[in-house]
C-alpha atoms as one frame of an Amber mdcrd trajectory, in Angstrom:
protein
  -0.213   0.085  -0.338   1.655   3.662  -1.040   1.222   6.646   1.262   2.608
   9.764   1.211   4.349  11.341   4.284   5.417  15.055   4.045   5.529  14.952
   0.360   7.678  11.728   0.400   6.373   8.176  -1.371   6.475   5.427   1.024
   5.182   1.596   0.685   3.672   0.184   3.856   4.579  -3.748   3.355   2.686
  -6.934   4.953   6.150  -7.915   6.382   5.864  -5.031   8.971   8.433  -2.893
   7.368   8.080   0.680   5.518  10.150   1.381   2.026  10.941   4.261   0.257
  11.254   3.636  -3.346  13.192   6.698  -4.296  16.222   6.255  -1.960  15.976
   2.257  -2.083  15.287   2.601   1.948  14.088  -0.254   3.964  12.964   0.659
   7.328  12.170  -1.800  10.263  11.605  -1.393  13.866  11.868  -3.612  16.936
  13.081  -6.821  15.890  14.223  -7.839  19.274  16.857 -10.277  18.245  18.231
 -12.486  21.175  15.078 -12.091  23.043  14.467 -15.880  23.299  17.664 -16.444
  24.273  18.028 -13.603  26.666  14.357 -15.602  28.424  16.279 -18.843  28.649
  19.395 -17.168  30.203  16.973 -15.731  32.823  15.413 -19.265  33.377  12.162
 -18.842  31.361  11.641 -21.921  29.311  11.594 -20.882  25.212  12.686 -23.200
  22.374  16.115 -22.487  20.991  14.474 -22.245  17.702  11.564 -20.228  18.988
  13.134 -16.892  16.967  14.673 -18.320  13.862  11.557 -17.125  12.290  12.905
 -13.589  12.447  16.244 -13.750  10.733  14.285 -16.228   8.046  11.566 -13.607
   7.695  14.671 -10.688   7.125  16.561 -12.599   4.639  13.330 -13.042   2.727
  12.479  -9.631   2.981  15.850  -8.497   2.029  15.749 -10.661  -1.025  12.317
  -9.569  -2.088  13.087  -5.835  -1.968  16.522  -6.061  -2.395  16.963  -2.181
  -0.873  20.061  -0.097  -1.474  19.929   0.941   2.779  18.167  -0.650   5.496
  17.538   1.452   8.773  16.964  -0.420  11.804  14.771   2.012  13.973  15.822
   0.797  17.271  15.822  -2.305  19.337  17.369  -4.470  16.830  18.614  -6.646
  19.772  16.796  -7.138  22.854  19.370  -6.926  25.472  23.538  -7.697  25.737
  25.289 -10.085  23.555  24.305 -13.830  23.650  24.442 -16.690  21.053  22.091
 -14.696  18.414  25.321 -12.239  17.169  26.334 -15.209  15.107  23.208 -15.764
  13.298  23.011 -11.907  12.976  26.435 -11.390  11.670  25.877 -14.420   9.382
  22.795 -12.662   7.838  24.358  -9.503   7.182  27.192 -10.907   5.824  24.783
 -12.308   2.797  24.270  -8.828   1.549  27.246  -6.682   1.332  25.738  -4.614
  -1.199  23.244  -3.160   1.497  24.127  -0.197   3.572  22.455  -1.070   7.202
  22.119   1.938   9.730  21.142   1.075  13.679  19.064   4.131  15.245  19.749
   3.137  18.621  17.087   2.078  20.752  16.263   1.728  24.750  17.395  -2.173
  24.402  20.471  -2.147  22.199  22.659  -2.811  24.927  25.611  -4.252  22.308
  28.897  -2.062  22.355  28.779   0.024  18.936  31.896  -1.139  18.193  30.980
  -4.413  17.428  28.353  -3.230  15.005  31.047  -1.090  13.463  33.162  -4.178
  13.110  30.328  -5.688  10.586  30.029  -2.183   8.635  26.697  -0.744  10.744
  26.891   2.363  12.163  24.729   2.876  15.568  23.412   6.606  15.670  20.724
   8.296  17.946  18.356   9.497  15.171  18.634  10.410  10.677  16.884  13.821
   9.961  16.378  14.993   6.478  14.678  17.958   4.944  11.397  16.766   5.812
  11.662  13.188   7.938  12.999  12.239  11.335  13.745   8.673  11.756  14.013
   7.867  15.695  13.440   4.746  17.973  11.141   6.653  20.207   8.715   9.179
  19.190  10.077  12.579  19.940   8.447  15.128  21.915  10.048  18.116  20.590
  10.224  17.213  16.975   9.988  19.454  14.356   6.064  20.025  13.294   6.955
  20.485  10.001   8.694  17.263   9.557   7.409  13.726   9.920   8.705  11.871
  12.629   8.702   7.788  11.761   9.663   5.907  14.924   8.862   2.544  16.719
   9.362   1.618  20.068   5.283   1.486  21.022   4.256  -1.671  18.991   1.006
  -0.357  17.693  -1.833  -2.367  17.545  -5.414  -2.202  16.658  -8.574  -4.092
  17.978 -11.144  -5.170  15.246 -14.415  -6.502  16.486 -17.055  -8.674  14.655
 -20.134 -10.191  15.143 -20.535 -12.233  17.857 -18.484 -10.484  20.039 -15.261
 -11.526  18.436 -12.249  -9.775  19.187  -8.797 -10.008  16.944  -5.600  -7.460
  17.747  -3.484  -6.719  14.657  -0.255  -5.432  14.258  -0.611  -1.627  12.374
   1.215   1.187  10.649  -0.295   4.209  12.846  -0.021   7.857  12.142  -1.313
  10.879  13.955  -0.540  14.616  13.099   3.550  14.392  12.434   4.259  10.948
  13.814   4.267   7.687  11.919   4.366   4.615  13.718   5.927   1.298  12.712
   4.641  -1.932  13.939   7.368  -4.182  15.774   9.124  -6.613  13.034   9.841
  -9.416  15.827   7.787 -12.314  16.499   8.381 -12.192  20.187   6.909  -8.816
  20.388   3.393  -7.851  22.357   0.949  -5.154  20.969  -0.182  -2.018  22.371
  -3.788  -1.058  21.461  -3.716   2.312  19.655  -6.797   4.559  19.689  -8.638
   6.229  16.891  -9.164   9.799  17.133  -9.888  12.109  14.406  -5.981  13.117
  13.751  -5.377   9.387  13.488  -4.594   6.919  10.318  -4.750   3.081  10.975
  -3.300   0.593   8.396  -3.592  -3.049   9.771  -1.595  -5.626   8.536  -3.528
  -8.866   7.071  -1.863 -11.805   5.400   0.072 -10.433   2.194  -1.828  -6.951
   2.461  -1.919  -3.524   4.417  -5.435  -2.209   4.658  -6.565   1.295   6.048
  -9.344   1.030   8.512
């Protein structure tokens, strides 16, 4: 689904990512790699393979879109370095043609020098003439620019007949803030409210639809 943000053309992908065709830019938020390993180390029983789908999904998305650049909007990793670092570096090594950048999130505790060793700079935010990319929504963002962020893990509850309810991941816009859904499998959803100032784009199998 194509939308316009501050005179920029973007594409909302059902893979829970944002694409800017004119730059070849793919934007992904809140993957939370290593979360399963972190939980296991804390005594919470999760399968060793419970998060491998995130690596598969990332690789499939990179091959499908063939981006020139990828911005990770924070919380790429859930905590300190663990066994998942090997899986991540192996994945990144398959795509030397892509320029990766990590916009640091509150869970990104791994030393930035390790990311630099594999060619990924770690920065606080990226600002253009019309867009500000950040992990958390910025309270003091320039009102003339669109703040594209993650962190919240937006979702929206759809209600049906017979008191049926389903909560779906979504892209969420309000005024000059545009929130991306969490990409990772082991992430929850925060129910977002609809107001006169919001636009909600729910993620369905194979498509994104505004509701």
